[in-house]
N, C-alpha and C positions, 0 to 999 in steps of 0.2 A: 478314586486315585488308587494306583497300585505301584509297587516297587518291581523293577525289571532288571535282571542281570544283563549286562551288555559289555561292550568294550569300545575303546576309542578307535578311530580309523588308524591305519598304519602308514599314512602317507608322509610321515616325517615333519609335518607342519606343526610348529609350536609344541603343543603337548601330545600330538597324535603319534603314539608309538605302540598302538595296539593293546595297551594295558586294559585290564578288566576294571569295570566300574559298575555302580548301581544307579539306575535312572528312576526318577519319579515320573510316572505317566499321568498326565492331567487328562481326565476323562470327561469332566464337566466343569462349567464355570465356577461352581461352588467349591471345587477343589482348591482354587486359588485362595478362597476365603479360609479354608482349613489350614492351608500352608501359612498364611499370614498369622492366623491364630497361634500356630505352633511357634512361629518366630517370636511373637510378643510374649506369649505365656511362659516361654523358657528364658526370657531376658536375653535373647540372642544379641540384640543391639545394645549391649552394655559397653562399659569402658574397654573390656577385653576385646570386643569386636573391632574397635577402632585401632587397637594396638596390633592385632593379628592380621587384619585385612587391609588396613591403610598404612601400616608401618609407623604409627605414632609411638614415639618412645620418649617418656619423661619430658625434659625441657628442650628437646631438640625438634626442629621442624623437619618435615619430610622434604628432601632436596628438590623433588620435582614440584612441590607446592611453591617453593621460592621462584622457580622458573615460571610457573603459571602466573604468579603475581606480577612478574616482570612483563610477561606477555600481555596481561590485562592493562598494565600501565601504558603500553604502546597505543592502546585504544583510547587513551585520554578520558578515563572515567571520572565522573563527578560524584555519583551516588550508585553504590553497588549493592545488589541483593544476591546473596549466595544461599540457595536452598540445598539442604543436605550438607551443611557447612562443617559438620564434625566439630573439632576443637576451634575452628576458625583460623587455621594456619594461613590461608591465603588472605583473609580479611585483615589479620594482624599485621601483615606485611604491606598492605595498602593504606591502612589507617594513618601511619606516620606521615604520609605524603599528602595529607589534606583531603583524602577521599572519605566521603560519608559512607559508612558500612553498616549493613544489617545482615544478620545470619539467622537462618531457621533450620532446626533439626528436630527429628522426632523425639530424641532422647533427652529427658531432663537430667539423666545420670551424667551426661557429658558436661553439663554446665560447670561442674566443679573443676574440670581440667581445661576449660576454655581459657584462651590467652587473656591476661588481665586487661589489656588495652581494648578488647572488644567484648568483654563479658557483659557489659550493660547493653550491648547491641544484639545480644543473643536471645532468640525467641524459641521456646520449645513447644512442640505440638505438631498437629497435622498442618502441613504447609499450605494446603488449599485454604483452610480456614484462616490461617495467619495472613495469607495474601489478601483475602477478602477484607479482613480487619484493616490492613494497611490501606487498601483501596478506599474504604469508607473514611479513613482519616485524611485522605487526599494525598497520600505518599506516592511518589513516582520515582522510578529509577532508570538511569540511562544505560546501565550495564547489569544484565541479569544472568547469573551463573547457576548451572546445575551440573555438578561433577559427580557422575556415577550415582544418580538418584532415580532416574526414570524407570530403570529396570527393576527397582524394588517395589514399585507400586502395583496395586490391583489393576489388571487390564481393563476392567469395566469402569475404572475411575480415572484412567490415564488422561482422557480429554478434559475432564473436570480440572485436573491439576494444571495442564497446559494453559487452559483458559484463565485460571486464577492467576498464573504467573504473568500472562500477557496483560491482564487487567491493571497491573501496577507498572507497566512499561511506558516511558515517555515516547514521543513520536520519533525521536532520534536514537532510540534504544538499540543496543546490540545485545544479542543473546549468545552466550558461549556455553555449549553443552558438551560434556564428555559422556559417551555411551559405549558400552562394550558391544558394538554392532558387528554382526557376522558378515562374511562375504567380502568381495572386492568393492571398495568405494571409489567413486569417480575422482576423489581428491586424495584421501589418505591411504588408498590401496587396501590390502588385506592385512588387518591386524588380528582378527579373530576368524580363523578358518572353520568350516564345518567340522564338527568333532565326532558326531554319531550318525551312523547310517540311518537310524530310526527317524532322524529329523530331515533327511534329504528332500522328501516330497514337499514339506512346508518351506524349506530353505529355497527350493527352486520356484515355488509358488509365491515367494516373498510374503509369507504369513508367519505369525509367531509360532514357535516350536511347541510341540506337544510333550516332548520328553526333556526333563530338566535333570542335570547332574545333581545327585544327592550328596550333601555334605554330612548330614546326620540322618539316621534311620529311625530312631526312637525318641521323639516323634520325627516324622520326615521333615527335613528342612533342605531346600535347594542350596546349591553352592553359593556362598556369599550372600544368601538371602535374595537372590535374583529370581523374580517371578516372570519377567518378560525377557525371552531370548528370541531375537529376530534379526533378519537381514538388514543391512544398512539402508537399502532402498525403502524398506517398510518404515523404518524410523523416520527417514526424511519426509515421507508422505504424511506421517502423523502431525509433524510440526507445520507443514505447509497448509494443512487443513485449517489452521488457526490464523491464516493470513501472514505467516512468516515466509520470508524469502531468503534462501541460502545465498551466501556470498563466497563462492569458490575461489575467486581471485584473492580475496582477503585471507582466506584459509591458507592458500599456497604460500603467500608471503610469510605468514606466521610459522608454517611448518619449516620453511627454509632456514629460519633462524633458531627455532626453539626445539625442534625434534631431537636434537642432540641431547637435551636435558631430560627428555621424557621417556619412560618405559613404554613399551608397545601399547599398553592398555590406556595410556593417556593420549597417544597420537590419534586415537579415533575421536577427534573433537570436531564439532560443527560450529559455524558462526552464522547466525541468522539476523535479520532485521525486519522491521515492519514496513519501512519506506526507504528504498535505496537512495533516493535523492536527499532525504533528511539526514542520512548518516555520512554523506560524502565529505563534509568537513572533517570527520573523524577518520575516514578511510582513504581519501584521495591520495595523500602523500605518505601512506603507511610504509615504513621500512624501505625507503628507496635505496638502490645501490646494492653492493655485494652483501650477502648474509654474514660473511666473515667480519666485516666492519662492525656490524651491529653486535655480534658476539663479543668483539673486543670491547665495545662500550659497556657491556654488562660487567666488566671488571670493576668499573667505577661504582656501579650500583652495589656490587658484591662487597667492595671495600667499605662503602657507607654503612651497609647493614652489619658488617662485622664490627666496625667501630662502635656502632650504636647497640651492639649486643643483641641484635634481632636474629642473627644466626651466629654460629660459632665456627671458628677455623678448625677446631678439633672434631667437629661433628659433621653436620650437613655441608658446611662451607668447604671442607676438604674435598668431598665428592664433587661439588660444583666446580671447584678450582681445577680438579683433575680433568674433568670433561672439557672445560673451556680451554685449558692449555693444550689438550690433546689435538684440538683443531687449529689453534693459533700458532703453535710452535712450528718452525721450519722442519722439513723432513729429516735432515741430518741430526737435529736435536732430538727428535722423536726416536730415531734409531739408537742414538747414544744412550738415551734414557732407558730404552728397553734392554740394551746390553748391560747397563749398570745394574738394573733390577735383577737380571738373570745371574749376575755375579754375586750379589749379596743375598739372594733368596736362599733360605736353607734347603738342602737336598738338591 
């Protein structure tokens, strides 16, 4: 592996403003092993990681995690497994509604800040090993989540992890994955554009990138700990190889309602299943009618969670309320609100 001076593209997309950067060039498969060693030996995935990269702050839940929990509720889950669950924000919002929840994360350090109502359901360690243990115990889940975890894994073990997750899925299981996938997707569009000219050949060939953005140089650690950077078509192929079928119509209905609450990095989500016929009772009548109506119904869920102190009106609840009102209020009300804010804003 070696460090290479480079710069972002200057096409104006997302972070592409021509700024200088340093890349980690992966020259051999063992370089990934070395990078993963750097990540773990420096304690990179500690409590500070989740605060700086996932926006976790004290006793407040990340607003888009609340929206993700609501999105999962529309899928009528009974037993949810979340791999790479962090503090368990999403699980902690599902558990009060009678959902059986289990979370797995690599870091034992995070257990101390896991939400109290899901702490006993938190498993630390390698999630492939944990999934195999759950399979031996006969545990099965109808909703399996992996939010921003696949890209952190060693490429040579990716299929081992996917297989382990599929092994604990029920026949009517739905898989919901969030992946920072590059390029234009057939459902969620372009959320992560190509950033470096050095990766263009791999990007166009739909193969994992050779050059990774460096977050630290001594020792080298890629940005956010991501080891696999690849086009969305490549990612979809990896999951399909394990007998999973993507559900684009389901995804589109979910995007129509929930994209408002998600940053661009969360809009790159996929929904898969093992058997489309088996999941029809869960997806056939999913979110019928106008998206605006379903967003309005989220008010009730939001009020319930605020009353139960699962979210706070002064914290994440305020941001959620602002986004919901911004789409539900009539245009004259929005204009008046913007004018009023302009009058009272300092300067």
